[in-house]
C-alpha positions, 0 to 999 in steps of 0.5 A: 021226242024219242032218244036215239043214240045215233042222233045224239052221237051226231049232235055231239060230234057236230058241236064242240060245246056238247063234246066238252059237256059230254066229257065233263059228265063222264068224268064228274059222274064216272059214267060210260059214254053211252050213259053220259050221252043219255044224261046229256040228252035229258039235260040239254035236248029233251023238254025244251032244251037248248039243242032240242031243235038241232036234235029234231032236225036230225030226225027229218028225212033228207030231201 
C-alpha cells in the first residue's frame, strides 16, 4: 500500500480520533504536520493498522 498525503488528510479530516492522535504526535515529537501525517500513517494505517480499510476505500474509483 502506498502513502498518499491527500488520502491521509481526508482520512484524518473525517475521523475525530485520528485528529486527536495527529495533534498528539505533532506536540509530543515536535513534528510539522506533513511528518506527523506520515508517522500516523505508519502507526495506524499501514501493515494491518486499525484504519487500513478506510484508507484503502479512499483509493477506490468513485462509482
